C-alpha positions as CSV (number, residue, x, y, z in Angstrom):
1,M,20.5,12.6,29.5
2,E,23.2,12.8,26.9
3,N,22.2,15.0,23.9
4,S,21.7,12.6,20.9
5,N,20.5,15.2,18.4
6,Y,23.6,14.6,16.3
7,L,22.3,11.2,15.5
8,G,19.6,13.0,13.3
9,T,21.9,15.6,11.8
10,E,25.3,14.2,11.1
11,K,26.1,12.6,7.8
12,V,24.9,9.0,7.7
13,G,28.2,7.5,6.6
14,T,30.2,9.3,9.3
15,L,27.8,8.0,11.9
16,L,27.9,4.5,10.7
17,R,31.8,4.4,10.7
18,R,31.8,5.9,14.2
19,F,29.4,3.3,15.6
20,A,29.8,0.2,13.6
21,I,33.7,-0.1,13.4
22,P,34.2,-0.4,17.3
23,C,31.3,-2.9,17.3
24,I,32.9,-5.0,14.7
25,C,36.2,-4.9,16.5
26,S,34.6,-6.1,19.8
27,L,32.9,-9.0,18.1
28,I,36.1,-10.1,16.3
29,I,38.1,-9.9,19.6
30,S,35.4,-12.0,21.3
31,C,36.0,-15.0,18.9
32,L,39.7,-14.8,18.6
33,Y,40.4,-17.3,21.3
34,N,38.9,-20.3,19.6
35,I,40.0,-19.2,16.0
36,V,43.5,-18.6,17.1
37,D,43.6,-22.2,18.7
38,Q,42.3,-23.6,15.4
39,I,45.0,-22.0,13.3
40,F,48.0,-23.1,15.5
41,V,46.5,-26.6,16.4
42,G,45.9,-27.2,12.7
43,N,49.5,-26.2,11.9
44,G,51.2,-27.9,14.8
45,V,49.1,-31.0,15.5
46,G,46.9,-31.7,12.2
47,Y,43.3,-31.8,11.3
48,L,42.6,-34.3,14.0
49,G,43.5,-31.5,16.6
50,N,41.1,-29.2,14.9
51,A,38.3,-31.9,15.1
52,A,39.2,-32.5,18.7
53,T,38.7,-28.7,19.6
54,G,35.5,-28.7,17.6
55,V,34.2,-31.5,20.1
56,I,35.0,-29.5,23.1
57,F,33.5,-26.3,21.5
58,P,29.8,-27.1,22.5
59,I,30.8,-27.5,26.2
60,T,32.7,-24.2,26.2
61,V,29.6,-22.5,24.7
62,V,27.4,-23.9,27.5
63,G,29.8,-22.3,30.0
64,W,29.7,-19.0,27.9
65,G,25.9,-19.2,27.8
66,L,25.7,-19.7,31.6
67,S,28.2,-16.7,32.1
68,L,26.0,-14.5,30.1
69,F,22.9,-15.7,31.9
70,F,24.3,-14.2,35.0
71,G,26.4,-11.5,33.5
72,D,24.0,-9.9,31.0
73,G,21.1,-10.5,33.7
74,A,23.1,-8.5,36.2
75,A,24.1,-5.9,33.7
76,A,20.4,-5.4,32.7
77,A,19.3,-5.3,36.3
78,L,22.1,-2.8,37.2
79,S,20.9,-0.5,34.4
80,V,17.3,-0.7,35.5
81,S,18.1,-0.2,39.1
82,L,20.2,2.9,38.2
83,G,17.3,4.3,36.0
84,R,14.8,3.8,38.8
85,G,17.2,5.2,41.4
86,E,17.0,2.0,43.4
87,T,20.8,1.5,44.3
88,K,20.6,-0.1,47.7
89,D,20.5,-3.8,46.5
90,I,22.8,-3.3,43.5
91,P,26.0,-4.8,45.3
92,R,24.1,-7.8,46.6
93,S,22.5,-8.4,43.0
94,V,26.0,-8.0,41.3
95,G,27.8,-10.0,43.9
96,G,25.2,-12.8,43.8
97,A,25.5,-12.9,40.0
98,I,29.2,-13.3,40.2
99,T,28.9,-16.1,42.8
100,G,26.2,-17.7,40.6
101,S,28.5,-17.7,37.6
102,F,31.4,-19.2,39.5
103,L,29.2,-21.9,41.1
104,S,27.7,-22.9,37.7
105,G,31.2,-23.2,36.3
106,L,32.0,-25.7,39.0
107,V,28.9,-27.6,38.0
108,V,29.9,-27.7,34.3
109,I,33.4,-28.9,35.1
110,A,32.1,-31.5,37.5
111,I,29.8,-32.9,34.8
112,A,32.6,-32.7,32.2
113,Y,35.0,-34.5,34.4
114,L,32.6,-37.1,35.9
115,W,31.0,-38.0,32.6
116,G,34.4,-38.0,30.9
117,D,35.0,-39.5,27.5
118,G,31.4,-40.7,27.3
119,L,30.3,-37.1,27.0
120,L,32.8,-36.4,24.3
121,L,31.7,-39.5,22.3
122,L,28.0,-38.3,22.7
123,I,28.7,-34.9,21.1
124,G,30.9,-36.1,18.1
125,A,34.2,-37.4,19.2
126,T,35.6,-40.4,17.2
127,D,38.1,-43.0,18.3
128,A,40.8,-41.1,16.3
129,N,40.4,-37.7,17.9
130,L,39.1,-38.8,21.4
131,R,42.5,-38.8,23.1
132,M,43.2,-35.2,21.7
133,A,39.8,-34.0,22.8
134,H,40.3,-35.5,26.1
135,D,43.6,-33.9,26.7
136,Y,42.5,-30.4,25.4
137,G,39.2,-30.4,27.3
138,R,40.8,-31.6,30.7
139,I,43.0,-28.5,30.7
140,V,40.3,-26.0,29.3
141,F,37.7,-27.1,31.7
142,A,39.9,-26.5,34.7
143,M,39.7,-22.7,34.1
144,M,35.9,-22.8,33.3
145,P,34.7,-21.2,36.5
146,F,37.2,-18.3,36.3
147,A,36.7,-17.9,32.4
148,M,33.0,-17.6,33.1
149,V,33.3,-15.2,35.9
150,Q,35.6,-13.1,33.6
151,N,32.7,-13.0,31.0
152,T,30.2,-12.2,33.6
153,L,32.4,-9.3,35.0
154,A,32.9,-7.9,31.5
155,S,29.0,-7.6,31.1
156,I,28.8,-5.8,34.4
157,I,31.7,-3.5,33.6
158,R,30.0,-2.5,30.3
159,A,26.8,-1.7,32.2
160,D,28.8,0.3,34.7
161,G,29.8,2.6,31.9
162,S,33.1,1.3,31.0
163,P,32.8,-0.7,27.6
164,R,36.4,0.3,26.7
165,Y,37.8,-1.3,29.9
166,A,35.9,-4.5,29.2
167,M,37.1,-4.7,25.6
168,G,40.6,-4.0,26.8
169,A,40.4,-6.9,29.3
170,M,39.2,-9.3,26.6
171,L,42.2,-7.9,24.3
172,V,44.8,-8.8,26.8
173,G,43.7,-12.4,27.0
174,A,43.5,-12.6,23.3
175,V,47.0,-11.3,22.8
176,I,48.4,-13.6,25.5
177,N,46.7,-16.5,23.7
178,I,48.1,-15.5,20.3
179,I,51.6,-15.4,21.7
180,G,51.2,-18.5,23.9
181,D,49.9,-20.8,21.2
182,P,53.1,-20.8,19.0
183,V,55.4,-20.9,22.0
184,A,53.6,-23.9,23.7
185,I,53.0,-25.9,20.5
186,F,56.2,-25.3,18.4
187,V,58.8,-24.1,20.9
188,L,57.9,-26.3,23.9
189,D,56.4,-29.1,21.8
190,M,53.3,-29.5,24.1
191,G,50.9,-30.3,21.2
192,I,47.3,-29.7,21.6
193,Q,47.9,-29.5,25.4
194,G,50.0,-26.5,24.8
195,A,47.1,-24.9,23.0
196,A,44.9,-25.4,25.9
197,W,47.4,-24.0,28.5
198,A,47.7,-20.8,26.3
199,T,43.9,-20.4,26.2
200,I,43.5,-20.7,29.9
201,I,46.6,-18.4,30.7
202,G,44.9,-15.8,28.5
203,Q,41.5,-16.2,30.1
204,F,43.1,-16.0,33.6
205,F,44.8,-12.7,32.8
206,S,41.5,-11.3,31.4
207,F,39.9,-12.5,34.7
208,L,42.6,-10.6,36.7
209,V,42.1,-7.3,34.6
210,C,38.4,-7.6,35.1
211,A,38.6,-8.2,38.8
212,L,40.9,-5.2,39.3
213,Y,38.1,-3.0,38.0
214,F,35.9,-3.8,41.0
215,R,38.3,-2.1,43.4
216,H,36.6,1.1,42.2
217,P,33.5,0.7,40.1
218,K,31.5,3.8,39.1
219,T,28.1,3.1,40.4
220,F,28.4,0.6,43.3
221,S,31.0,-0.9,45.6
222,L,31.3,-4.5,46.6
223,R,32.1,-5.9,50.0
224,P,32.7,-9.6,51.1
225,G,29.0,-9.9,52.1
226,S,27.9,-8.8,48.6
227,F,28.9,-12.2,47.3
228,V,26.5,-14.2,49.4
229,P,23.6,-15.1,46.9
230,R,20.1,-14.0,47.8
231,L,17.4,-15.7,45.8
232,S,15.0,-12.7,45.8
233,L,17.7,-10.7,44.1
234,L,19.0,-13.5,41.8
235,K,15.5,-14.1,40.4
236,P,15.3,-10.9,38.3
237,V,19.0,-11.3,37.2
238,M,18.3,-14.9,36.0
239,A,15.0,-13.6,34.3
240,L,16.8,-10.9,32.5
241,G,19.6,-13.2,31.4
242,T,17.4,-16.0,30.1
243,S,17.4,-14.8,26.5
244,S,21.2,-14.6,26.4
245,L,21.4,-18.2,27.7
246,L,19.1,-19.6,25.1
247,T,20.9,-17.9,22.3
248,Q,24.1,-19.6,23.2
249,L,22.3,-22.9,23.9
250,S,20.8,-22.8,20.3
251,I,24.5,-22.5,19.0
252,V,25.2,-25.7,21.1
253,V,22.3,-27.6,19.5
254,I,23.4,-26.7,15.9
255,T,27.0,-27.6,16.7
256,V,26.2,-30.9,18.3
257,V,23.7,-31.8,15.6
258,N,26.3,-31.1,12.9
259,N,29.0,-33.0,14.7
260,I,26.9,-36.1,15.0
261,L,25.7,-36.0,11.5
262,L,29.1,-35.4,10.2
263,V,30.6,-38.4,12.1
264,K,27.7,-40.6,11.0
265,Y,27.7,-39.9,7.3
266,G,31.5,-39.5,7.3
267,A,31.8,-42.9,8.4
268,Q,29.8,-44.2,5.5
269,S,32.1,-42.3,3.1
270,S,35.6,-42.7,1.8
271,Y,36.7,-39.8,4.0
272,G,35.9,-41.4,7.5
273,S,34.5,-39.4,10.4
274,D,37.3,-37.1,11.3
275,I,38.0,-35.3,7.9
276,P,34.4,-34.0,7.5
277,L,34.4,-33.0,11.2
278,A,37.8,-31.2,11.0
279,A,36.8,-29.5,7.9
280,F,33.6,-28.3,9.3
281,V,35.3,-26.8,12.4
282,V,37.5,-24.8,10.1
283,I,34.8,-23.5,7.7
284,M,32.8,-22.5,10.7
285,K,35.6,-20.3,12.1
286,L,35.8,-18.5,8.7
287,F,32.0,-18.2,8.5
288,Q,32.0,-16.8,12.2
289,I,34.5,-14.0,11.2
290,V,32.5,-12.8,8.3
291,L,29.2,-13.0,10.0
292,N,30.6,-11.0,13.1
293,I,31.6,-8.2,10.6
294,A,28.0,-8.1,9.2
295,I,26.5,-8.2,12.7
296,G,28.7,-5.5,13.8
297,I,27.7,-3.2,11.0
298,A,24.0,-3.7,11.9
299,A,24.4,-3.7,15.7
300,G,26.5,-0.6,15.4
301,A,23.8,1.1,13.4
302,Q,21.0,0.3,15.8
303,P,21.1,3.5,17.9
304,I,21.3,5.7,14.7
305,V,18.4,3.8,13.1
306,G,16.3,3.8,16.2
307,Y,16.8,7.5,17.0
308,N,15.9,8.6,13.3
309,Y,13.0,6.3,13.3
310,G,11.7,7.6,16.6
311,A,12.3,11.2,15.4
312,K,10.3,10.4,12.2
313,N,13.3,10.9,9.9
314,Y,12.2,8.2,7.6
315,D,14.3,9.3,4.6
316,R,17.4,9.0,6.9
317,V,16.2,5.6,8.0
318,R,16.0,4.4,4.5
319,E,19.4,5.8,3.6
320,L,20.8,4.1,6.7
321,L,19.3,0.8,5.4
322,K,20.9,1.4,2.0
323,R,24.4,2.1,3.5
324,M,24.2,-0.9,5.8
325,L,23.3,-3.2,2.9
326,Q,26.1,-1.5,0.7
327,W,28.6,-2.3,3.3
328,T,27.4,-5.7,3.9
329,V,27.3,-6.5,0.1
330,V,30.9,-5.2,-0.4
331,I,32.1,-7.3,2.6
332,G,30.1,-10.4,1.5
333,L,31.3,-10.2,-2.1
334,I,34.9,-9.7,-1.2
335,C,34.8,-12.7,1.2
336,A,32.8,-14.9,-1.1
337,A,35.2,-14.1,-4.0
338,L,38.1,-15.0,-1.8
339,F,36.6,-18.3,-0.5
340,E,35.7,-19.3,-4.1
341,L,39.0,-18.2,-5.8
342,L,41.6,-19.0,-3.0
343,P,40.0,-21.7,-0.8
344,G,43.3,-23.5,-0.4
345,M,44.9,-20.4,1.2
346,F,42.4,-20.5,3.9
347,I,42.5,-24.3,4.5
348,R,46.3,-24.0,4.7
349,M,46.1,-21.2,7.2
350,F,44.5,-23.8,9.6
351,G,47.2,-26.5,8.7
352,S,47.0,-30.1,7.6
353,A,47.3,-29.2,4.0
354,E,49.8,-31.9,3.5
355,D,47.1,-34.5,3.7
356,P,45.7,-34.5,0.2
357,V,42.4,-36.3,0.9
358,Y,41.6,-33.8,3.7
359,F,42.8,-30.8,1.7
360,S,40.7,-31.6,-1.4
361,F,37.6,-32.3,0.7
362,A,38.0,-29.2,2.9
363,V,38.4,-26.9,-0.2
364,A,35.4,-28.3,-2.0
365,C,33.2,-28.0,1.1
366,L,34.5,-24.5,1.9
367,R,33.5,-23.5,-1.6
368,I,30.0,-25.1,-1.1
369,Y,29.3,-24.0,2.5
370,L,30.4,-20.4,2.0
371,S,29.3,-19.8,-1.4
372,L,26.3,-17.7,-0.6
373,I,27.6,-16.3,2.6
374,L,26.6,-12.8,1.2
375,L,23.0,-13.8,1.5
376,T,23.5,-15.0,5.2
377,C,25.0,-11.5,5.9
378,I,22.2,-9.7,4.4
379,Q,19.7,-11.7,6.1
380,K,21.1,-11.2,9.5
381,V,21.6,-7.4,8.9
382,C,17.9,-7.0,7.9
383,A,16.8,-8.9,11.0
384,I,18.7,-6.5,13.3
385,F,17.5,-3.6,11.2
386,L,13.9,-4.7,11.8
387,Q,14.5,-4.8,15.5
388,S,16.0,-1.3,15.4
389,I,12.7,0.1,13.9
390,G,10.4,-1.7,16.3
391,R,9.4,-4.6,14.1
392,A,10.5,-7.1,16.8
393,R,7.9,-9.7,15.9
394,A,9.2,-9.9,12.4
395,A,12.9,-9.6,13.5
396,A,12.8,-12.5,16.0
397,P,11.7,-15.3,13.6
398,L,13.9,-13.9,10.9
399,S,16.9,-13.9,13.1
400,I,16.7,-17.7,13.7
401,L,15.1,-18.6,10.3
402,R,18.3,-19.5,8.6
403,D,19.5,-21.6,11.5
404,A,16.3,-23.4,11.8
405,L,16.2,-24.2,8.0
406,L,19.9,-25.3,8.3
407,I,19.1,-27.9,10.8
408,V,16.1,-29.3,9.0
409,L,18.0,-29.4,5.8
410,S,21.1,-30.9,7.3
411,L,18.9,-33.9,8.5
412,I,17.2,-34.2,5.0
413,I,19.8,-33.7,2.3
414,P,22.6,-36.0,3.5
415,T,20.1,-38.9,3.0
416,M,20.4,-38.2,-0.7
417,L,23.9,-36.7,-1.2
418,G,25.9,-38.3,1.7
419,V,28.2,-36.3,3.9
420,T,28.7,-33.4,1.4
421,G,24.9,-32.9,1.7
422,I,25.5,-31.4,5.2
423,F,27.5,-28.6,3.5
424,W,25.0,-28.2,0.7
425,A,22.4,-27.6,3.4
426,A,23.9,-24.0,4.0
427,P,23.5,-22.4,0.5
428,I,20.0,-23.9,0.2
429,A,19.2,-22.5,3.7
430,D,20.5,-19.1,2.6
431,I,18.3,-19.0,-0.5
432,L,15.1,-19.9,1.3
433,A,15.9,-17.3,4.1
434,I,16.7,-14.5,1.9
435,L,13.5,-15.1,-0.1
436,V,11.3,-14.7,3.0
437,T,13.4,-11.9,4.2
438,A,13.1,-10.1,0.9
439,V,9.2,-10.2,1.1
440,V,9.3,-8.7,4.6
441,M,11.9,-6.0,3.7
442,V,9.9,-4.9,0.5
443,R,6.9,-4.3,2.7
444,V,9.0,-2.5,5.3
445,W,10.5,-0.2,2.6
446,K,7.1,0.6,1.3
447,S,5.7,1.5,4.7
448,L,8.8,3.7,5.5
449,S,8.0,5.7,2.2
450,Q,4.3,6.0,3.3
451,Q,4.8,7.1,6.8
452,S,4.4,10.9,7.6
453,Q,5.2,13.0,10.6
454,A,1.4,13.9,10.9
455,Q,0.5,10.3,11.7
456,T,2.7,10.4,14.9
457,P,1.6,12.0,18.2
458,S,3.7,15.0,19.3
459,A,6.8,14.2,21.3
460,A,6.7,17.4,23.3
461,I,6.2,17.5,27.0
462,Q,3.4,20.0,27.4
463,P,3.6,22.8,29.9
464,S,1.5,22.4,33.1
465,R,0.9,23.6,36.6
466,P,1.8,22.2,40.0
467,G,-0.7,19.8,41.2
468,V,-1.8,16.1,41.3
469,I,-0.4,13.5,38.9
470,L,-3.1,10.9,37.9
471,T,-1.9,7.4,36.7
472,I,-4.6,5.3,35.3
473,A,-4.2,1.5,34.9
474,R,-7.1,-0.3,33.3
475,E,-8.5,-3.6,32.1
476,H,-8.9,-3.9,28.4
477,G,-12.4,-2.6,27.4
478,S,-13.0,-0.5,30.4
479,A,-12.8,2.8,28.5
480,G,-9.7,3.8,30.4
481,K,-8.4,5.9,27.7
482,R,-11.6,8.0,27.3
483,I,-12.0,8.4,30.9
484,G,-8.4,9.6,31.3
485,Q,-9.0,12.1,28.5
486,L,-12.2,13.4,30.2
487,V,-10.5,13.9,33.5
488,A,-7.6,15.8,31.8
489,Q,-10.2,18.1,30.2
490,K,-12.1,18.7,33.4
491,L,-8.9,19.5,35.3
492,D,-7.4,21.4,32.4
493,V,-4.1,19.3,32.6
494,P,-2.2,17.4,29.8
495,C,-3.1,13.8,29.1
496,Y,-0.4,11.3,28.0
497,Y,-1.3,8.0,26.2
498,K,0.4,7.5,22.9
499,E,2.2,10.9,23.5
500,L,4.1,9.2,26.4
501,V,5.5,6.8,24.0
502,A,6.5,9.5,21.6
503,V,8.4,11.2,24.4
504,A,10.3,8.1,25.3
505,A,11.3,7.6,21.6
506,R,12.5,11.0,21.1
507,E,14.6,11.0,24.4
508,S,16.0,7.5,24.1
509,G,16.6,7.2,20.4
510,L,14.7,3.9,20.2
511,A,11.9,3.4,17.6
512,Q,8.6,4.6,18.7
513,E,6.8,1.5,17.3
514,F,9.2,-0.7,19.3
515,I,8.4,1.1,22.6
516,S,4.7,1.1,21.9
517,G,4.7,-2.7,21.5
518,I,6.6,-3.9,24.4
519,N,3.4,-4.6,26.4
520,S,1.3,-5.8,23.4
521,D,-1.0,-8.7,23.8
522,E,0.9,-10.9,21.2
523,N,3.8,-13.3,21.8
524,A,1.6,-15.0,24.4
525,V,3.7,-18.2,24.5
526,M,7.1,-16.5,24.8
527,R,6.0,-13.4,26.6
528,E,8.0,-13.7,29.7
529,L,11.2,-14.4,27.7
530,Y,10.4,-11.5,25.4
531,L,10.0,-9.1,28.2
532,T,13.4,-10.1,29.7
533,S,15.3,-9.6,26.4
534,D,17.9,-6.7,26.5
535,P,16.2,-4.6,23.7
536,I,12.9,-4.8,25.6
537,Q,14.6,-3.8,29.0
538,R,16.2,-0.8,27.2
539,A,12.7,0.2,26.0
540,I,11.3,-0.1,29.4
541,A,14.1,2.0,31.0
542,A,13.6,4.7,28.3
543,Q,9.8,4.8,28.9
544,E,10.3,5.0,32.8
545,K,12.6,8.1,32.2
546,A,10.0,9.7,30.0
547,I,7.3,9.1,32.6
548,C,9.5,10.8,35.2
549,H,10.4,13.8,33.0
550,I,6.6,14.2,32.3
551,A,5.7,14.1,35.9
552,D,8.4,16.6,36.7
553,A,6.7,19.0,34.4
554,G,3.6,19.2,36.7
555,A,0.1,18.0,37.0
556,C,-1.1,15.5,34.3
557,V,-2.8,12.4,33.5
558,L,-0.8,9.2,32.5
559,I,-2.5,6.3,30.9
560,G,-1.1,2.8,31.4
561,R,2.7,2.0,31.0
562,S,3.0,1.1,34.8
563,A,3.1,4.7,35.6
564,D,1.7,4.1,39.1
565,Y,4.7,1.9,40.0
566,V,7.4,4.1,38.2
567,L,6.1,7.2,40.2
568,R,5.7,5.4,43.4
569,N,8.2,7.7,45.2
570,Y,6.7,10.9,43.8
571,P,4.4,13.1,46.1
572,N,0.9,14.2,45.0
573,V,0.3,11.0,42.8
574,V,-3.1,9.5,42.6
575,R,-3.3,5.9,41.3
576,V,-6.6,4.7,39.7
577,F,-7.3,1.2,38.5
578,L,-10.4,0.9,36.2
579,Y,-12.2,-2.4,35.8
580,A,-15.6,-3.7,34.7
581,P,-17.6,-7.0,34.3
582,R,-16.1,-9.0,31.6
583,P,-19.3,-9.1,29.4
584,F,-19.4,-5.3,29.5
585,R,-15.9,-5.0,28.4
586,E,-16.3,-7.5,25.6
587,Q,-19.3,-5.5,24.3
588,K,-17.1,-2.3,24.5
589,V,-14.3,-4.0,22.5
590,M,-17.0,-5.0,19.8
591,E,-18.3,-1.5,19.6
592,M,-14.8,0.2,19.5
593,Y,-13.0,-2.2,17.1
594,G,-15.8,-4.0,15.3
595,D,-14.7,-7.4,16.6
596,S,-16.9,-10.5,16.6
597,P,-18.1,-11.9,20.1
598,E,-15.5,-14.6,19.8
599,A,-12.7,-12.2,18.8
600,A,-13.6,-9.8,21.6
601,K,-13.3,-12.5,24.3
602,K,-9.9,-13.4,23.0
603,S,-8.8,-9.8,22.7
604,V,-9.8,-9.1,26.3
605,A,-8.1,-12.2,27.7
606,R,-4.9,-11.7,25.7
607,S,-4.5,-7.9,26.5
608,D,-5.3,-8.3,30.2
609,A,-2.7,-11.1,30.4
610,A,-0.1,-8.9,28.5
611,R,-0.6,-6.0,30.8
612,A,-0.3,-8.2,33.9
613,A,2.9,-9.8,32.6
614,Y,4.3,-6.4,31.8
615,Y,3.4,-5.0,35.2
616,R,4.9,-7.9,37.0
617,Q,8.2,-7.7,34.9
618,V,8.5,-4.0,35.7
619,S,7.4,-4.0,39.4
620,G,7.5,-7.4,40.8
621,R,3.9,-6.9,41.9
622,E,0.5,-8.2,40.8
623,W,-1.4,-6.0,38.4
624,G,-4.8,-4.9,39.7
625,D,-4.1,-5.6,43.4
626,P,-6.5,-2.9,45.0
627,H,-3.9,-2.3,47.7
628,G,-1.7,-0.5,45.2
629,Y,-4.3,2.2,44.2
630,E,-6.1,5.1,45.9
631,L,-9.2,4.4,43.8
632,C,-10.7,1.2,42.1
633,I,-13.7,2.2,39.9
634,D,-16.1,-0.1,38.1
635,T,-16.6,1.9,34.8
636,S,-19.9,0.1,33.9
637,I,-21.3,3.1,35.9
638,G,-20.4,5.1,32.7
639,E,-17.5,7.1,31.4
640,E,-18.7,10.5,32.7
641,A,-19.6,9.2,36.1
642,A,-16.2,7.5,36.5
643,A,-14.5,10.8,35.5
644,Q,-16.5,12.7,37.9
645,L,-15.5,10.3,40.8
646,I,-11.8,10.8,40.0
647,C,-12.1,14.6,39.6
648,G,-14.0,14.8,42.9
649,Y,-11.3,12.9,44.7
650,I,-8.5,15.0,43.2
651,Q,-10.2,18.2,43.9
652,R,-10.6,17.2,47.6
653,M,-7.0,16.2,47.7
654,E,-5.8,19.5,46.4
655,R,-7.9,21.4,48.9
656,R,-6.1,19.7,51.8
């Protein structure tokens, strides 16, 4: 494993520059296609052209989401398989994902072509921009399967250990698009169709560059048969890619809702439907650029924050948070000042400044919508920071809080203020979201200052001797932790429970609290989705590596964390499952945690369901199936008796 000690020793500012700047660049490149089109279309075609591309945007985001569904899923599956040493099915898994992405692209364009203008009208097209939207979409949709495959390939290439190659492939397409747009629109006089052709040519060359990589990938090789989908291999890929798909679909929902509202309330105003829609498209592109910079700062800092939190360097964690916020505040203030002082410059950048009605409306709405973009950036950075230190349950709602508020306010405020109310919804949502975020962050800051190294289990792998490795899986309330500790004492070997999490945190750089909570009994409704998200998969992979490192050190007792499955290929492993009658376990929970009878029942049910879901996600098997264990013991016989049974079995095994 790569030595990451420098994350805890090098200057915070130096680390942040090293990690954040490349991340910011990647995010900016990823949104260049659409922004470049908006600039040249606005200048060469007019604001109706911008409105038309805004109509097509949700459909392209659906394609983007499906490509990530297969791409991020395949990337996560590839990383997990490599971590487990299970390389046999990687080519079929990767090849099936590529085929799935291509076929889903065919489905998207089939729906887009067959539904035709009816679909465009449904998602916000007007009589004035429908023809342009039709002409632009007809060309862009044709490349959809290859553009989606390119995006899927880029995710796989990054997981294969070549992130710079993936970024280079995206940059090739972006440069071609930047050159092609003015040539097609101004030199060849192709109008909005020229912008579409420049886009798909850039996408095709990015696809070719990505495809060339697969002649010699680092960790696997593809053959023609690899591209035949196999449902058993695609299921885990799709499960792992679900969160990426839903993230993109949320963008579609927000965009479509805003498009419909802008057309509705715009028609009731003196501006008409197209001016508000075109202005909104331009403003959102500016918003996207600034937000990507803020997200790049936070996402780039994630491994640094996680490492120092896991290493209990809480002062460095607080210093990192301060630096992240300082950077964000500087960027946010500069951008907000520019938007307020020079809004006309940005509107002119996207063309159509010769129309005084459009220009005055766009300038006013830009000032309104982006007036508090600093708060938006701070709120998003804080949400990513919380994820970095393991507060995933706080991070998840905070990350979508502003967007959820925005949708609700966009539905309410225009009823009072008309079409401009849609733009006023943004700063109001920013204020409400930052107030909630501030309350959470103050508590987190105080908790960081109060935490001490003594409260955290040792992250050292303890010396041991050759011998049997015991893994214990247990139902909640079956006294599995205590029985494991008794067995370890009797056999004079190390016992790992919370210590296992500490080792995983130290060796991965992820926050210890984050790893500890991945199989928690909370998040029942969204548990399956939660377990398939990329941060959780990284935590699971780190934990599995830690389990293997501990087992390599010699005889020990490992409690929980699906260690029986992780060590399935290790010799001298005894797998034990501990269970007990439900009333017995509920009574134990009441004794151990002081729960009421009703709370104990809920705790047992939630915890068992969470452990079963986690085990199923990690192994694909059913938790508690007796065929997977050497011993299954009813612990109602008593902790000492259960420990004696286990020790007796191990001693007989060692005498063989």
